KOLGU-4560 file (N, C-alpha, C; in nm, 3 decimals, padded with zeros to 5 digits):
<recs>
<n_xx: 05.854 n_yy: 17.521 n_zz: 08.370 ca_xx: 05.905 ca_yy: 17.431 ca_zz: 08.294 c_xx: 05.795 c_yy: 17.397 c_zz: 08.176 mol: A seq: 1 type: MET>
<n_xx: 05.823 n_yy: 17.398 n_zz: 08.044 ca_xx: 05.741 ca_yy: 17.385 ca_zz: 07.942 c_xx: 05.733 c_yy: 17.232 c_zz: 07.919 mol: A seq: 2 type: THR>
<n_xx: 05.790 n_yy: 17.140 n_zz: 07.978 ca_xx: 05.770 ca_yy: 16.982 ca_zz: 07.948 c_xx: 05.857 c_yy: 16.938 c_zz: 07.838 mol: A seq: 3 type: GLY>
<n_xx: 05.969 n_yy: 17.021 n_zz: 07.802 ca_xx: 06.065 ca_yy: 17.006 ca_zz: 07.667 c_xx: 06.192 c_yy: 16.983 c_zz: 07.795 mol: A seq: 4 type: GLU>
<n_xx: 06.268 n_yy: 16.925 n_zz: 07.727 ca_xx: 06.409 ca_yy: 16.881 ca_zz: 07.819 c_xx: 06.503 c_yy: 16.973 c_zz: 07.787 mol: A seq: 5 type: GLU>
<n_xx: 06.574 n_yy: 16.992 n_zz: 07.912 ca_xx: 06.691 ca_yy: 17.076 ca_zz: 07.897 c_xx: 06.806 c_yy: 17.051 c_zz: 07.792 mol: A seq: 6 type: PHE>
<n_xx: 06.834 n_yy: 17.166 n_zz: 07.730 ca_xx: 06.946 ca_yy: 17.127 ca_zz: 07.596 c_xx: 07.055 c_yy: 17.084 c_zz: 07.693 mol: A seq: 7 type: SER>
<n_xx: 07.122 n_yy: 16.945 n_zz: 07.650 ca_xx: 07.240 ca_yy: 16.901 ca_zz: 07.705 c_xx: 07.329 c_yy: 16.829 c_zz: 07.625 mol: A seq: 8 type: GLY>
<n_xx: 07.402 n_yy: 16.724 n_zz: 07.632 ca_xx: 07.460 ca_yy: 16.654 ca_zz: 07.533 c_xx: 07.353 c_yy: 16.550 c_zz: 07.466 mol: A seq: 9 type: PRO>
<n_xx: 07.384 n_yy: 16.521 n_zz: 07.325 ca_xx: 07.299 ca_yy: 16.447 ca_zz: 07.263 c_xx: 07.295 c_yy: 16.327 c_zz: 07.289 mol: A seq: 10 type: PRO>
<n_xx: 07.377 n_yy: 16.283 n_zz: 07.371 ca_xx: 07.411 ca_yy: 16.157 ca_zz: 07.400 c_xx: 07.278 c_yy: 16.065 c_zz: 07.460 mol: A seq: 11 type: GLY>
<n_xx: 07.198 n_yy: 16.108 n_zz: 07.536 ca_xx: 07.089 ca_yy: 16.039 ca_zz: 07.597 c_xx: 06.962 c_yy: 16.034 c_zz: 07.492 mol: A seq: 12 type: PRO>
<n_xx: 06.963 n_yy: 16.150 n_zz: 07.414 ca_xx: 06.858 ca_yy: 16.122 ca_zz: 07.327 c_xx: 06.895 c_yy: 16.041 c_zz: 07.203 mol: A seq: 13 type: LYS>
<n_xx: 07.003 n_yy: 16.024 n_zz: 07.159 ca_xx: 07.056 ca_yy: 15.953 ca_zz: 07.067 c_xx: 07.051 c_yy: 15.823 c_zz: 07.120 mol: A seq: 14 type: LEU>
<n_xx: 07.086 n_yy: 15.774 n_zz: 07.226 ca_xx: 07.078 ca_yy: 15.635 ca_zz: 07.314 c_xx: 06.898 c_yy: 15.584 c_zz: 07.294 mol: A seq: 15 type: THR>
<n_xx: 06.816 n_yy: 15.686 n_zz: 07.350 ca_xx: 06.701 ca_yy: 15.632 ca_zz: 07.340 c_xx: 06.642 c_yy: 15.607 c_zz: 07.199 mol: A seq: 16 type: ARG>
<n_xx: 06.686 n_yy: 15.693 n_zz: 07.129 ca_xx: 06.649 ca_yy: 15.649 ca_zz: 06.964 c_xx: 06.697 c_yy: 15.556 c_zz: 06.932 mol: A seq: 17 type: LEU>
<n_xx: 06.830 n_yy: 15.495 n_zz: 06.958 ca_xx: 06.874 ca_yy: 15.391 ca_zz: 06.890 c_xx: 06.793 c_yy: 15.264 c_zz: 06.978 mol: A seq: 18 type: VAL>
<n_xx: 06.753 n_yy: 15.259 n_zz: 07.093 ca_xx: 06.688 ca_yy: 15.179 ca_zz: 07.163 c_xx: 06.555 c_yy: 15.154 c_zz: 07.113 mol: A seq: 19 type: TYR>
<n_xx: 06.504 n_yy: 15.247 n_zz: 07.078 ca_xx: 06.356 ca_yy: 15.267 ca_zz: 07.021 c_xx: 06.365 c_yy: 15.190 c_zz: 06.886 mol: A seq: 20 type: PHE>
<n_xx: 06.482 n_yy: 15.224 n_zz: 06.774 ca_xx: 06.470 ca_yy: 15.154 ca_zz: 06.654 c_xx: 06.500 c_yy: 15.007 c_zz: 06.697 mol: A seq: 21 type: VAL>
<n_xx: 06.578 n_yy: 14.967 n_zz: 06.754 ca_xx: 06.635 ca_yy: 14.837 ca_zz: 06.790 c_xx: 06.496 c_yy: 14.756 c_zz: 06.867 mol: A seq: 22 type: GLY>
<n_xx: 06.387 n_yy: 14.819 n_zz: 06.938 ca_xx: 06.276 ca_yy: 14.759 ca_zz: 06.957 c_xx: 06.198 c_yy: 14.734 c_zz: 06.861 mol: A seq: 23 type: ALA>
<n_xx: 06.186 n_yy: 14.840 n_zz: 06.770 ca_xx: 06.116 ca_yy: 14.819 ca_zz: 06.665 c_xx: 06.146 c_yy: 14.694 c_zz: 06.566 mol: A seq: 24 type: ALA>
<n_xx: 06.265 n_yy: 14.681 n_zz: 06.530 ca_xx: 06.337 ca_yy: 14.579 ca_zz: 06.453 c_xx: 06.316 c_yy: 14.459 c_zz: 06.534 mol: A seq: 25 type: VAL>
<n_xx: 06.336 n_yy: 14.454 n_zz: 06.652 ca_xx: 06.302 ca_yy: 14.319 ca_zz: 06.738 c_xx: 06.160 c_yy: 14.273 c_zz: 06.734 mol: A seq: 26 type: ALA>
<n_xx: 06.057 n_yy: 14.371 n_zz: 06.729 ca_xx: 05.931 ca_yy: 14.337 ca_zz: 06.729 c_xx: 05.874 c_yy: 14.286 c_zz: 06.591 mol: A seq: 27 type: CYS>
<n_xx: 05.932 n_yy: 14.351 n_zz: 06.470 ca_xx: 05.926 ca_yy: 14.317 ca_zz: 06.339 c_xx: 05.959 c_yy: 14.175 c_zz: 06.326 mol: A seq: 28 type: THR>
<n_xx: 06.086 n_yy: 14.150 n_zz: 06.368 ca_xx: 06.137 ca_yy: 13.992 ca_zz: 06.341 c_xx: 06.068 c_yy: 13.887 c_zz: 06.427 mol: A seq: 29 type: VAL>
<n_xx: 05.990 n_yy: 13.929 n_zz: 06.542 ca_xx: 05.941 ca_yy: 13.849 ca_zz: 06.620 c_xx: 05.787 c_yy: 13.829 c_zz: 06.563 mol: A seq: 30 type: ALA>
<n_xx: 05.730 n_yy: 13.911 n_zz: 06.495 ca_xx: 05.617 ca_yy: 13.905 ca_zz: 06.438 c_xx: 05.609 c_yy: 13.815 c_zz: 06.295 mol: A seq: 31 type: ILE>
<n_xx: 05.703 n_yy: 13.868 n_zz: 06.236 ca_xx: 05.730 ca_yy: 13.753 ca_zz: 06.117 c_xx: 05.770 c_yy: 13.625 c_zz: 06.143 mol: A seq: 32 type: ASN>
<n_xx: 05.849 n_yy: 13.590 n_zz: 06.241 ca_xx: 05.865 ca_yy: 13.448 ca_zz: 06.301 c_xx: 05.735 c_yy: 13.391 c_zz: 06.327 mol: A seq: 33 type: LYS>
<n_xx: 05.655 n_yy: 13.467 n_zz: 06.403 ca_xx: 05.545 ca_yy: 13.402 ca_zz: 06.435 c_xx: 05.448 c_yy: 13.383 c_zz: 06.344 mol: A seq: 34 type: TRP>
<n_xx: 05.434 n_yy: 13.471 n_zz: 06.226 ca_xx: 05.353 ca_yy: 13.440 ca_zz: 06.107 c_xx: 05.404 c_yy: 13.315 c_zz: 06.046 mol: A seq: 35 type: ARG>
<n_xx: 05.548 n_yy: 13.308 n_zz: 06.047 ca_xx: 05.589 ca_yy: 13.166 ca_zz: 06.000 c_xx: 05.566 c_yy: 13.031 c_zz: 06.057 mol: A seq: 36 type: GLU>
<n_xx: 05.560 n_yy: 13.057 n_zz: 06.188 ca_xx: 05.541 ca_yy: 12.940 ca_zz: 06.294 c_xx: 05.392 c_yy: 12.901 c_zz: 06.253 mol: A seq: 37 type: PHE>
<n_xx: 05.291 n_yy: 13.014 n_zz: 06.235 ca_xx: 05.153 ca_yy: 12.970 ca_zz: 06.223 c_xx: 05.121 c_yy: 12.904 c_zz: 06.099 mol: A seq: 38 type: GLU>
<n_xx: 05.180 n_yy: 12.961 n_zz: 05.988 ca_xx: 05.173 ca_yy: 12.907 ca_zz: 05.839 c_xx: 05.212 c_yy: 12.767 c_zz: 05.857 mol: A seq: 39 type: SER>
<n_xx: 05.316 n_yy: 12.708 n_zz: 05.911 ca_xx: 05.390 ca_yy: 12.586 ca_zz: 05.914 c_xx: 05.302 c_yy: 12.497 c_zz: 05.985 mol: A seq: 40 type: LYS>
<n_xx: 05.206 n_yy: 12.556 n_zz: 06.104 ca_xx: 05.125 ca_yy: 12.479 ca_zz: 06.171 c_xx: 05.001 c_yy: 12.448 c_zz: 06.098 mol: A seq: 41 type: SER>
<n_xx: 04.959 n_yy: 12.546 n_zz: 06.037 ca_xx: 04.821 ca_yy: 12.507 ca_zz: 05.929 c_xx: 04.847 c_yy: 12.437 c_zz: 05.816 mol: A seq: 42 type: ILE>
<n_xx: 04.987 n_yy: 12.431 n_zz: 05.775 ca_xx: 05.017 ca_yy: 12.323 ca_zz: 05.661 c_xx: 05.014 c_yy: 12.178 c_zz: 05.723 mol: A seq: 43 type: ILE>
<n_xx: 05.079 n_yy: 12.187 n_zz: 05.828 ca_xx: 05.069 ca_yy: 12.039 ca_zz: 05.890 c_xx: 04.958 c_yy: 12.004 c_zz: 05.932 mol: A seq: 44 type: GLN>
<n_xx: 04.881 n_yy: 12.071 n_zz: 05.969 ca_xx: 04.737 ca_yy: 12.005 ca_zz: 06.017 c_xx: 04.667 c_yy: 11.985 c_zz: 05.893 mol: A seq: 45 type: GLN>
<n_xx: 04.665 n_yy: 12.055 n_zz: 05.780 ca_xx: 04.603 ca_yy: 12.006 ca_zz: 05.639 c_xx: 04.641 c_yy: 11.896 c_zz: 05.569 mol: A seq: 46 type: GLN>
<n_xx: 04.792 n_yy: 11.878 n_zz: 05.620 ca_xx: 04.848 ca_yy: 11.761 ca_zz: 05.558 c_xx: 04.807 c_yy: 11.633 c_zz: 05.615 mol: A seq: 47 type: GLU>
<n_xx: 04.762 n_yy: 11.617 n_zz: 05.750 ca_xx: 04.717 ca_yy: 11.528 ca_zz: 05.810 c_xx: 04.576 c_yy: 11.476 c_zz: 05.772 mol: A seq: 48 type: LYS>
<n_xx: 04.485 n_yy: 11.580 n_zz: 05.733 ca_xx: 04.365 ca_yy: 11.549 ca_zz: 05.727 c_xx: 04.341 c_yy: 11.488 c_zz: 05.559 mol: A seq: 49 type: GLN>
<n_xx: 04.281 n_yy: 11.382 n_zz: 05.524 ca_xx: 04.311 ca_yy: 11.320 ca_zz: 05.408 c_xx: 04.188 c_yy: 11.390 c_zz: 05.314 mol: A seq: 50 type: PRO>
<n_xx: 04.211 n_yy: 11.420 n_zz: 05.205 ca_xx: 04.145 ca_yy: 11.472 ca_zz: 05.101 c_xx: 04.131 c_yy: 11.636 c_zz: 05.096 mol: A seq: 51 type: GLY>
<n_xx: 04.204 n_yy: 11.678 n_zz: 05.167 ca_xx: 04.202 ca_yy: 11.850 ca_zz: 05.185 c_xx: 04.311 c_yy: 11.897 c_zz: 05.090 mol: A seq: 52 type: VAL>
<n_xx: 04.297 n_yy: 12.004 n_zz: 05.012 ca_xx: 04.371 ca_yy: 12.039 ca_zz: 04.947 c_xx: 04.447 c_yy: 12.136 c_zz: 05.022 mol: A seq: 53 type: LYS>
<n_xx: 04.600 n_yy: 12.138 n_zz: 05.027 ca_xx: 04.694 ca_yy: 12.206 ca_zz: 05.125 c_xx: 04.727 c_yy: 12.332 c_zz: 05.038 mol: A seq: 54 type: VAL>
<n_xx: 04.661 n_yy: 12.438 n_zz: 05.100 ca_xx: 04.669 ca_yy: 12.583 ca_zz: 05.048 c_xx: 04.702 c_yy: 12.680 c_zz: 05.176 mol: A seq: 55 type: VAL>
<n_xx: 04.780 n_yy: 12.754 n_zz: 05.169 ca_xx: 04.813 ca_yy: 12.824 ca_zz: 05.306 c_xx: 04.883 c_yy: 12.957 c_zz: 05.241 mol: A seq: 56 type: ALA>
<n_xx: 04.860 n_yy: 13.073 n_zz: 05.257 ca_xx: 04.908 ca_yy: 13.164 ca_zz: 05.197 c_xx: 04.943 c_yy: 13.291 c_zz: 05.308 mol: A seq: 57 type: GLU>
<n_xx: 05.036 n_yy: 13.368 n_zz: 05.320 ca_xx: 05.050 ca_yy: 13.486 ca_zz: 05.402 c_xx: 05.107 c_yy: 13.580 c_zz: 05.314 mol: A seq: 58 type: ILE>
<n_xx: 05.016 n_yy: 13.710 n_zz: 05.290 ca_xx: 05.060 ca_yy: 13.789 ca_zz: 05.207 c_xx: 05.116 c_yy: 13.919 c_zz: 05.296 mol: A seq: 59 type: THR>
<n_xx: 05.201 n_yy: 14.010 n_zz: 05.237 ca_xx: 05.287 ca_yy: 14.065 ca_zz: 05.306 c_xx: 05.209 c_yy: 14.208 c_zz: 05.283 mol: A seq: 60 type: ASN>
<n_xx: 05.092 n_yy: 14.237 n_zz: 05.276 ca_xx: 05.018 ca_yy: 14.367 ca_zz: 05.256 c_xx: 04.982 c_yy: 14.394 c_zz: 05.421 mol: A seq: 61 type: SER>
<n_xx: 04.974 n_yy: 14.516 n_zz: 05.449 ca_xx: 04.939 ca_yy: 14.564 ca_zz: 05.571 c_xx: 04.790 c_yy: 14.531 c_zz: 05.589 mol: A seq: 62 type: SER>
<n_xx: 04.705 n_yy: 14.509 n_zz: 05.486 ca_xx: 04.566 ca_yy: 14.464 ca_zz: 05.497 c_xx: 04.551 c_yy: 14.339 c_zz: 05.553 mol: A seq: 63 type: ASP>
<n_xx: 04.626 n_yy: 14.242 n_zz: 05.540 ca_xx: 04.612 ca_yy: 14.113 ca_zz: 05.594 c_xx: 04.672 c_yy: 14.098 c_zz: 05.721 mol: A seq: 64 type: SER>
<n_xx: 04.610 n_yy: 14.029 n_zz: 05.832 ca_xx: 04.663 ca_yy: 14.038 ca_zz: 05.978 c_xx: 04.699 c_yy: 13.879 c_zz: 05.971 mol: A seq: 65 type: VAL>
<n_xx: 04.601 n_yy: 13.797 n_zz: 05.940 ca_xx: 04.617 ca_yy: 13.670 ca_zz: 05.993 c_xx: 04.665 c_yy: 13.593 c_zz: 05.830 mol: A seq: 66 type: GLY>
<n_xx: 04.653 n_yy: 13.452 n_zz: 05.868 ca_xx: 04.690 ca_yy: 13.374 ca_zz: 05.746 c_xx: 04.572 c_yy: 13.313 c_zz: 05.699 mol: A seq: 67 type: VAL>
<n_xx: 04.579 n_yy: 13.321 n_zz: 05.570 ca_xx: 04.450 ca_yy: 13.291 ca_zz: 05.495 c_xx: 04.464 c_yy: 13.136 c_zz: 05.453 mol: A seq: 68 type: HIS>
<n_xx: 04.346 n_yy: 13.069 n_zz: 05.480 ca_xx: 04.349 ca_yy: 12.919 ca_zz: 05.447 c_xx: 04.233 c_yy: 12.889 c_zz: 05.382 mol: A seq: 69 type: LYS>
<n_xx: 04.278 n_yy: 12.793 n_zz: 05.275 ca_xx: 04.156 ca_yy: 12.743 ca_zz: 05.215 c_xx: 04.126 c_yy: 12.593 c_zz: 05.275 mol: A seq: 70 type: ALA>
<n_xx: 04.019 n_yy: 12.541 n_zz: 05.293 ca_xx: 03.978 ca_yy: 12.413 ca_zz: 05.308 c_xx: 03.880 c_yy: 12.344 c_zz: 05.224 mol: A seq: 71 type: LEU>
<n_xx: 03.845 n_yy: 12.231 n_zz: 05.228 ca_xx: 03.784 ca_yy: 12.159 ca_zz: 05.112 c_xx: 03.733 c_yy: 12.243 c_zz: 04.974 mol: A seq: 72 type: LYS>
</recs>
């Protein structure tokens, strides 16, 4: 055996592809929700501190991984 699957009905391969794409979409949604949650948390913390300018920014580029924040 060469490590490749026997040719058969395309059903199992297509099902695995659909599961893989669905998992990728679910992970992307979860990551975006987490970033939104973290951003709101930082804004709330900054609002509680007097004299601190509220600046929270989330960029959509692949370079930025976290939430950028500016303090005093």
